[in-house]
RODO-2510 file (C-alpha; in nm, 4 decimals, decimal comma):
residues 434
     n   res          X          Y          Z
     1     m     3,1680     9,3941   -13,4309
     2     y     3,0394     9,4230   -13,7460
     3     k     3,2945     9,5259   -14,0232
     4     q     3,1917     9,7384   -14,3367
     5     k     3,2759     9,5707   -14,7011
     6     l     3,5284     9,8209   -14,8848
     7     v     3,5364     9,7322   -15,2662
     8     l     3,8398     9,8487   -15,4503
     9     v     3,7935     9,8284   -15,8372
    10     g     4,1565     9,7648   -15,9865
    11     n     4,4584     9,6343   -15,8261
    12     g     4,7455     9,9000   -15,9546
    13     m     4,9349    10,1564   -15,7901
    14     a     4,6909    10,4007   -15,6284
    15     g     4,4521    10,2152   -15,5199
    16     l     4,6517     9,9706   -15,3337
    17     r     4,8687    10,2955   -15,1792
    18     c     4,5185    10,4025   -15,0806
    19     v     4,4168    10,0522   -14,8934
    20     e     4,7664    10,0443   -14,7631
    21     s     4,6985    10,3361   -14,5848
    22     i     4,2986    10,2656   -14,4395
    23     i     4,4620     9,9264   -14,3022
    24     s     4,7907    10,1096   -14,1595
    25     k     4,4939    10,4066   -13,9659
    26     d     4,2318    10,1435   -13,8794
    27     p     4,2955     9,7745   -13,9377
    28     t     3,9817     9,6228   -13,8588
    29     a     3,7489     9,8656   -14,0132
    30     f     3,6844     9,7115   -14,2949
    31     e     3,6652     9,3358   -14,4914
    32     i     3,8609     9,3954   -14,7938
    33     t     3,8003     9,3103   -15,1209
    34     i     3,9755     9,3535   -15,4665
    35     f     3,9155     9,3208   -15,8306
    36     g     4,2150     9,3397   -16,0558
    37     s     4,2030     9,2472   -16,4654
    38     e     4,5201     9,1579   -16,4964
    39     p     4,6581     8,8104   -16,3703
    40     h     4,9038     8,9463   -16,1319
    41     v     4,9420     9,1041   -15,7631
    42     n     5,0413     9,4660   -15,7775
    43     y     5,3513     9,5743   -15,8974
    44     n     5,4759     9,8967   -15,9558
    45     r     5,4279     9,9846   -16,3481
    46     i     5,6228    10,2995   -16,3155
    47     l     5,9277    10,0479   -16,3598
    48     l     5,8078     9,8477   -16,6228
    49     s     6,1153    10,0764   -16,8251
    50     t     6,3685     9,9571   -16,6082
    51     v     6,2433     9,5576   -16,6375
    52     l     6,2620     9,6236   -17,0269
    53     q     6,6434     9,8092   -17,0069
    54     g     6,7374     9,5086   -16,8254
    55     n     6,8150     9,6043   -16,4879
    56     t     6,5157     9,4801   -16,2382
    57     s     6,3402     9,1690   -16,3078
    58     f     5,9350     9,1380   -16,3213
    59     e     5,9998     8,9965   -15,9411
    60     d     6,1988     9,3006   -15,8270
    61     i     5,8664     9,5249   -15,9255
    62     t     5,6176     9,3522   -15,7250
    63     i     5,4735     9,6054   -15,4240
    64     n     5,2877     9,3579   -15,2873
    65     d     5,3109     8,9983   -15,3291
    66     r     5,0220     8,7012   -15,2527
    67     n     5,1386     8,6915   -14,8818
    68     w     5,0649     9,0928   -14,8075
    69     y     4,6902     9,0198   -14,9279
    70     t     4,6577     8,6640   -14,6925
    71     k     4,7942     8,8582   -14,3978
    72     n     4,5911     9,2028   -14,4297
    73     n     4,2573     8,9403   -14,4908
    74     i     4,2495     9,0671   -14,8224
    75     q     4,0209     8,9153   -15,0683
    76     l     4,1875     8,9048   -15,4353
    77     f     4,0801     8,7953   -15,7458
    78     t     4,3140     8,8695   -16,0424
    79     g     4,2299     8,8117   -16,3925
    80     e     3,8881     8,8984   -16,3549
    81     t     3,7074     9,2532   -16,4188
    82     v     3,3756     9,4631   -16,2798
    83     i     3,2064     9,5187   -16,5686
    84     k     2,8680     9,6793   -16,3380
    85     i     2,8084     9,8777   -16,0742
    86     n     2,4334     9,8701   -15,9282
    87     k     2,3896    10,1941   -15,7074
    88     e     2,0717    10,1043   -15,5777
    89     t     2,1395     9,7604   -15,4318
    90     r     2,5157     9,8454   -15,3904
    91     k     2,6807     9,5471   -15,5729
    92     i     2,9180     9,4669   -15,8402
    93     i     2,9299     9,2498   -16,1206
    94     t     3,2327     9,1165   -16,2743
    95     d     3,2767     8,9252   -16,5835
    96     k     3,2816     8,6020   -16,4336
    97     e     2,9225     8,6885   -16,3091
    98     r     3,0274     8,6910   -15,9358
    99     e     2,8623     8,9629   -15,7455
   100     v     3,0014     9,1335   -15,4328
   101     y     2,7914     9,3718   -15,1638
   102     y     2,9624     9,6831   -15,0574
   103     d     2,9228     9,9463   -14,7975
   104     k     3,2123    10,1747   -14,9442
   105     l     3,3453    10,1713   -15,3207
   106     i     3,6414    10,2811   -15,4658
   107     i     3,7239    10,3039   -15,8693
   108     a     4,0788    10,2585   -15,9108
   109     t     4,0793    10,1241   -16,2784
   110     g     4,3791    10,3731   -16,4285
   111     s     4,4401    10,4154   -16,7696
   112     v     4,4351    10,2600   -17,0576
   113     p     4,6721    10,3113   -17,4191
   114     f     4,5894    10,5478   -17,6315
   115     i     4,5998    10,3869   -17,9870
   116     l     4,6219    10,6053   -18,2902
   117     p     4,3200    10,5718   -18,4846
   118     v     4,5110    10,4532   -18,8318
   119     t     4,5043    10,1386   -19,0492
   120     g     4,6838     9,8569   -18,9774
   121     v     4,7066     9,9440   -18,5898
   122     d     4,5180     9,5569   -18,5407
   123     k     4,8868     9,3967   -18,7212
   124     e     5,0886     9,1587   -18,5503
   125     g     5,3756     9,3637   -18,3736
   126     v     5,1978     9,6758   -18,2920
   127     i     5,1505     9,7159   -17,9200
   128     a     5,0999     9,9436   -17,6197
   129     f     5,3474     9,9880   -17,3075
   130     r     5,1391     9,9210   -16,9971
   131     t     5,1741     9,5960   -16,8483
   132     i     5,3913     9,3238   -16,7379
   133     e     5,2518     9,1375   -17,0996
   134     d     5,3158     9,4231   -17,3417
   135     c     5,6752     9,4063   -17,1858
   136     q     5,6970     9,0224   -17,2662
   137     k     5,6284     9,0589   -17,5709
   138     m     5,8617     9,3248   -17,6821
   139     i     6,1473     9,1492   -17,5309
   140     e     6,0212     8,7958   -17,6935
   141     t     6,0025     9,0230   -18,0552
   142     s     6,3503     9,1419   -17,9975
   143     r     6,4741     8,7631   -18,0291
   144     k     6,3088     8,7371   -18,3910
   145     h     6,2881     9,0582   -18,5207
   146     k     6,5270     9,3688   -18,4664
   147     k     6,3627     9,7069   -18,6610
   148     a     6,1451     9,8963   -18,3800
   149     v     5,9214    10,1989   -18,4239
   150     v     5,8367    10,4032   -18,0413
   151     i     5,5327    10,6279   -18,1527
   152     g     5,5644    10,8992   -17,8924
   153     g     5,8568    11,1128   -17,7710
   154     g     5,7399    11,1515   -17,4316
   155     l     5,8777    11,0302   -17,0861
   156     l     5,7120    10,6664   -17,1780
   157     g     5,8518    10,6454   -17,5369
   158     l     6,1756    10,7399   -17,4712
   159     e     6,2083    10,5013   -17,1629
   160     a     6,0445    10,2617   -17,4073
   161     a     6,3310    10,2981   -17,6614
   162     r     6,6057    10,3172   -17,4264
   163     g     6,4731     9,9312   -17,3538
   164     l     6,4373     9,8320   -17,7131
   165     l     6,7977     9,9330   -17,7766
   166     n     6,8986     9,7330   -17,4885
   167     l     6,7717     9,4177   -17,6649
   168     g     6,9630     9,5129   -17,9294
   169     m     6,7024     9,6498   -18,2061
   170     e     6,7585     9,9626   -18,4198
   171     v     6,5513    10,1721   -18,2707
   172     h     6,3732    10,5044   -18,4167
   173     v     6,1218    10,7321   -18,2324
   174     v     5,8278    10,8974   -18,4414
   175     h     5,7393    11,2561   -18,2662
   176     i     5,4402    11,4535   -18,3665
   177     a     5,5653    11,7883   -18,1738
   178     d     5,8696    12,0069   -18,2393
   179     y     6,1212    11,8793   -17,9943
   180     l     6,0835    11,6153   -17,7066
   181     m     5,8768    11,5558   -17,4168
   182     e     5,7620    11,9546   -17,4593
   183     r     5,5492    11,9338   -17,1554
   184     q     5,7948    11,8589   -16,9189
   185     l     6,0513    12,0358   -17,0692
   186     d     6,1779    12,3760   -17,2707
   187     s     6,3814    12,3401   -17,6490
   188     t     6,6661    12,4176   -17,4873
   189     a     6,6393    12,0865   -17,2519
   190     s     6,5009    11,8790   -17,5303
   191     l     6,7825    11,9196   -17,7375
   192     l     7,0159    11,8049   -17,5111
   193     l     6,8255    11,5487   -17,4460
   194     q     6,8048    11,4494   -17,8154
   195     k     7,1561    11,4638   -17,8488
   196     e     7,2442    11,2688   -17,5750
   197     l     6,9830    10,9991   -17,6726
   198     e     7,1751    11,0107   -18,0051
   199     n     7,4760    10,8789   -17,8686
   200     q     7,3333    10,6331   -17,7157
   201     g     7,1847    10,4951   -18,0549
   202     m     6,8094    10,6400   -18,0730
   203     n     6,6939    10,7412   -18,4221
   204     f     6,4564    11,0850   -18,4293
   205     l     6,1863    11,1399   -18,6428
   206     l     6,0324    11,4801   -18,5306
   207     k     5,6973    11,6882   -18,6446
   208     k     5,5777    11,3091   -18,8090
   209     e     5,2523    11,2377   -18,8250
   210     t     5,1457    10,8475   -18,8892
   211     q     4,8804    10,7925   -19,1211
   212     e     4,9125    10,4100   -19,1602
   213     l     5,1074    10,0881   -19,1103
   214     i     5,1422     9,8725   -19,3859
   215     g     5,2137     9,4545   -19,4026
   216     t     5,0304     9,1369   -19,4983
   217     k     5,0177     8,9680   -19,1561
   218     r     5,2619     9,1377   -18,9390
   219     v     5,3170     9,5093   -18,9458
   220     e     5,6579     9,5470   -19,2013
   221     r     5,6393     9,9646   -19,2831
   222     v     5,5151    10,2891   -19,0834
   223     r     5,3554    10,5327   -19,3528
   224     f     5,3418    10,9190   -19,2636
   225     k     5,1126    11,1715   -19,3911
   226     d     5,4093    11,3959   -19,6110
   227     g     5,4488    11,0298   -19,7974
   228     t     5,7732    10,8979   -19,6544
   229     e     5,7703    10,5533   -19,4960
   230     l     5,9891    10,3569   -19,2524
   231     e     6,0663     9,9876   -19,1946
   232     a     5,9715     9,8333   -18,8828
   233     d     5,8788     9,4975   -18,7296
   234     l     5,7607     9,6172   -18,4427
   235     v     5,5830     9,9413   -18,3509
   236     v     5,4920    10,0863   -17,9907
   237     m     5,2388    10,2914   -17,9111
   238     a     5,3577    10,5276   -17,6702
   239     a     5,1348    10,8481   -17,7491
   240     g     4,9840    10,8952   -17,4133
   241     v     4,7326    10,7082   -17,1990
   242     r     4,3471    10,7875   -17,1414
   243     p     4,1084    10,7650   -16,8062
   244     n     3,9624    10,4222   -16,8038
   245     i     3,6217    10,5566   -16,6931
   246     q     3,3431    10,3194   -16,9033
   247     l     3,2854    10,1074   -16,6109
   248     a     3,1550    10,5016   -16,4044
   249     k     2,9806    10,6068   -16,7197
   250     e     2,7800    10,3047   -16,7688
   251     s     2,6631    10,2974   -16,4326
   252     g     2,5727    10,6714   -16,3959
   253     i     2,8899    10,8196   -16,2378
   254     d     2,9325    11,1550   -16,3431
   255     t     3,2548    11,1627   -16,5344
   256     n     3,4472    11,4556   -16,7769
   257     r     3,7838    11,3649   -16,8906
   258     a     3,7832    11,1218   -16,5787
   259     i     3,5638    11,0379   -16,3408
   260     i     3,4858    11,3526   -16,1375
   261     v     3,5812    11,4109   -15,7944
   262     n     3,5824    11,6783   -15,5099
   263     d     3,8450    11,7139   -15,2664
   264     y     3,7524    11,4199   -15,0617
   265     l     3,7564    11,2084   -15,3575
   266     e     3,4210    11,1397   -15,3581
   267     t     3,2195    11,0890   -15,6887
   268     s     2,8916    11,2146   -15,7691
   269     v     2,7496    10,8877   -15,6171
   270     p     2,7356    10,8616   -15,2337
   271     n     2,9632    10,5832   -15,1270
   272     i     3,1438    10,5731   -15,4441
   273     y     3,5219    10,7523   -15,4431
   274     a     3,7569    10,7602   -15,7478
   275     v     4,1382    10,7921   -15,7055
   276     g     4,4253    10,8248   -15,9670
   277     e     4,4390    10,7835   -16,3039
   278     c     4,0943    10,7559   -16,3695
   279     a     3,9979    11,0818   -16,1501
   280     e     3,9542    11,4254   -16,2553
   281     h     3,9615    11,7026   -15,9560
   282     q     3,9195    12,0779   -16,0518
   283     g     3,9315    11,9917   -16,3983
   284     i     4,2784    11,8066   -16,3458
   285     v     4,3872    11,4659   -16,4272
   286     y     4,6677    11,3665   -16,2925
   287     g     4,8849    11,0898   -16,4733
   288     l     5,2327    11,0701   -16,2095
   289     v     5,2896    10,8581   -15,8815
   290     k     5,3307    11,1122   -15,6708
   291     p     4,9855    11,3052   -15,6638
   292     l     4,8055    10,9466   -15,7253
   293     y     4,9334    10,8574   -15,3763
   294     e     4,8753    11,2096   -15,2338
   295     q     4,4801    11,0795   -15,3320
   296     g     4,5214    10,7997   -15,1615
   297     e     4,6439    10,9320   -14,8195
   298     v     4,3496    11,1736   -14,8301
   299     l     4,0903    10,9420   -14,9559
   300     a     4,2115    10,7095   -14,6606
   301     k     4,1264    10,9450   -14,3794
   302     h     3,8491    11,0673   -14,5258
   303     i     3,7145    10,6554   -14,5398
   304     c     3,8425    10,6304   -14,1941
   305     k     3,7136    10,9193   -14,0149
   306     m     4,0209    11,0870   -13,9680
   307     k     4,0159    11,5395   -13,9583
   308     c     4,1186    11,6017   -14,2973
   309     n     4,1690    11,9091   -14,5007
   310     g     4,0508    11,7074   -14,8440
   311     y     4,2662    11,6807   -15,1721
   312     q     4,4046    12,0156   -15,2918
   313     g     4,5744    11,8920   -15,5970
   314     s     4,9820    11,8307   -15,6555
   315     v     5,2555    12,0239   -15,7920
   316     l     5,4186    11,8233   -16,0929
   317     s     5,7677    11,6913   -16,1142
   318     t     5,9013    11,4658   -16,3452
   319     q     6,2046    11,2734   -16,3742
   320     l     6,3568    11,0408   -16,6845
   321     k     6,4190    10,7034   -16,5812
   322     i     6,7119    10,6590   -16,8353
   323     s     7,0627    10,5772   -16,7533
   324     g     7,2886    10,8516   -16,8584
   325     v     7,0144    11,1039   -16,8233
   326     e     7,0368    11,3236   -16,5071
   327     l     6,6970    11,5442   -16,5957
   328     f     6,4057    11,6829   -16,3816
   329     s     6,1417    11,9210   -16,4615
   330     v     5,8741    12,0899   -16,1811
   331     g     5,6016    12,3305   -16,1771
   332     d     5,5529    12,6049   -16,4682
   333     f     5,8711    12,5671   -16,5991
   334     l     5,7891    12,8035   -16,9035
   335     g     5,6453    13,1009   -16,7117
   336     d     5,4567    13,4216   -16,8535
   337     g     5,4759    13,7823   -16,8869
   338     t     5,4560    13,8300   -16,5145
   339     t     5,7347    13,5984   -16,4386
   340     k     6,1497    13,5993   -16,4303
   341     s     6,3885    13,3141   -16,4169
   342     i     6,7409    13,2460   -16,4114
   343     t     6,9323    13,0289   -16,6596
   344     t     7,2739    12,8938   -16,6245
   345     f     7,4342    12,6916   -16,9802
   346     d     7,7380    12,5614   -16,9640
   347     e     7,7230    12,3980   -17,3160
   348     l     8,0873    12,2005   -17,2368
   349     d     7,9258    11,9783   -17,0167
   350     s     7,5928    11,9992   -17,1216
   351     v     7,4625    12,1403   -16,8252
   352     y     7,1219    12,3473   -16,8166
   353     k     6,9243    12,4782   -16,5467
   354     k     6,6255    12,7357   -16,5430
   355     v     6,4620    12,8441   -16,2792
   356     v     6,1301    13,0476   -16,2908
   357     f     5,9836    13,2941   -16,0521
   358     q     5,6785    13,4619   -15,9659
   359     g     5,8021    13,7790   -15,7765
   360     r     6,0254    13,6326   -15,4821
   361     k     5,8641    13,2759   -15,4854
   362     i     5,9847    12,9932   -15,7782
   363     i     5,7225    12,8379   -15,9408
   364     g     5,9060    12,6017   -16,1767
   365     a     6,1873    12,4655   -16,2998
   366     v     6,4367    12,2690   -16,5582
   367     l     6,7344    12,1383   -16,4524
   368     y     6,9634    11,8791   -16,7093
   369     g     7,3190    11,7191   -16,6584
   370     d     7,2843    11,8397   -16,2926
   371     t     7,0168    11,7546   -16,0891
   372     n     7,1654    11,7274   -15,7662
   373     n     6,9103    12,0447   -15,6511
   374     s     6,5967    11,9026   -15,7574
   375     s     6,4427    11,7700   -15,4132
   376     r     6,5537    12,1472   -15,2753
   377     l     6,3582    12,2892   -15,5236
   378     l     6,0542    12,1337   -15,5241
   379     d     6,0513    12,2061   -15,1310
   380     k     6,0644    12,5596   -15,2211
   381     i     5,7630    12,5127   -15,4553
   382     l     5,5929    12,3317   -15,2478
   383     k     5,6177    12,5475   -14,9530
   384     r     5,5830    12,8578   -15,1794
   385     e     5,8355    13,0297   -14,9465
   386     e     6,0044    13,3746   -15,0699
   387     v     6,4079    13,2936   -15,1642
   388     s     6,6349    13,5280   -15,0436
   389     s     6,9762    13,6225   -15,2811
   390     e     7,1739    13,4004   -15,0969
   391     e     6,9649    13,1021   -15,1376
   392     k     6,9385    13,2027   -15,5206
   393     r     7,2943    13,1628   -15,5407
   394     d     7,3059    12,7901   -15,3596
   395     l     6,9968    12,6544   -15,6280
   396     f     7,2457    12,7122   -15,8788
   397     q     7,5760    12,5296   -15,6409
   398     s     7,5803    12,1519   -15,6439
   399     p     7,7443    11,9939   -15,3714
   400     s     8,0709    11,7405   -15,5260
   401     t     7,8845    11,4580   -15,3798
   402     a     7,5713    11,3301   -15,3364
   403     e     7,5841    11,2646   -14,9597
   404     g     7,7141    11,6398   -14,9559
   405     l     7,3663    11,7038   -15,0680
   406     i     7,2082    11,5318   -14,8759
   407     a     7,4060    11,6154   -14,5106
   408     s     7,3105    12,0343   -14,6152
   409     m     6,9519    11,9359   -14,6562
   410     a     6,7129    12,0231   -14,3674
   411     n     6,5072    11,7246   -14,2418
   412     h     6,1637    11,8178   -14,3623
   413     e     6,3521    11,8230   -14,7485
   414     i     6,1966    11,5518   -14,9498
   415     i     6,4377    11,3124   -15,0827
   416     c     6,2383    11,0950   -15,3008
   417     n     5,9732    11,2496   -15,4905
   418     c     5,7903    10,9273   -15,5677
   419     n     5,7033    10,8552   -15,1783
   420     a     5,7355    11,1949   -15,0659
   421     v     5,9817    11,0729   -14,8101
   422     s     6,1544    11,3140   -14,6678
   423     k     6,5225    11,3038   -14,5302
   424     g     6,4007    11,3023   -14,1753
   425     q     6,1857    11,0573   -14,2277
   426     s     6,4758    10,8530   -14,4296
   427     l     6,7002    10,8955   -14,1154
   428     k     6,4428    10,7605   -13,8633
   429     r     6,3039    10,4875   -14,1109
   430     f     6,7038    10,3952   -14,1012
   431     k     6,7950    10,5136   -13,7574
   432     i     7,0693    10,7116   -13,8913
   433     r     7,2093    10,9884   -13,6755
   434     d     7,1757    11,3775   -13,8450
***
């Protein structure tokens, strides 16, 4: 029987999750070839910060080792970049002049770090935080140098800063906005976070805009537009990412901020799909792992010709992977003139909770200091259920232990946001009786 040839461009988390799902649904349908620009097998990029912080090793964050590719008859080319798609002949061409035919092509090229367009970014000691190699460079730098500046006070920047602290460096975080993680937190939660991170040893410069990186061969100082300067042996650019759409644009595939896809992750070119951070669905580009996995599941069903309602977008939720910090945000946590909210703030114990309602439905929340009810809140938002007065009270009461929380949850409630695993699925997987 003829197997269709499926080529995946990008060996990252979104594309591989899609391939895993395709194999589970129809293991004999495709002859699969995967190209990855990095010289590694598939790894969990969102756990790079835990490697930097010293909690895990590079081996620990590997998702699929070489044996997995071999076992599933997947031809993997690492350290090789696809540079051209010939739509007419259905061939891809790589930077090593390899040509491969496809029946179906999935583009999962992810994102590239945004490097500030300022003088001095090409100096030694200026790096991004996106790959295993970036992690290794930071670890090596910490052995010889001690002054680090992280540009960007979002999720990635703060996790990088925590890792550099663990490596023994003096760390300053520079952020252009009024407060940290302004896309995921309100000002109250952000201030609590800042105080905790300052207690851990971080220094912050807010409302600062970088003008120039100064030094001879290696970076020595960061100069800001207000004229002030800061010493630095290492500058980590963590000011965001941009969808990697160069291949698609040069191949004549429709793009905007990212590669434009429909509800079935189809691009403007037949038999070519896009998934993950490089895809734009209904004007939205997602950068968190849960939406990317949801896209991959929809695409897998579609390619395997299974019934599917299509991708309908995702509710975004955020957690920070820093020891000593309990933080969670989801949905529309700011609200507007048409919404109302319930807020509690225990200043003594630094516990802050805000839940935003549209009518009697929860549309967003911010939790700081106590995130025990995060899964329950997320479940209510996803199901768009109306909340009774009794349920509202329960949302602000935290079980005394994690065991108590899980015992009180319904089987359909999510306990792992990244992988969308419910309590019931977890009990079944580990053969635990409820």
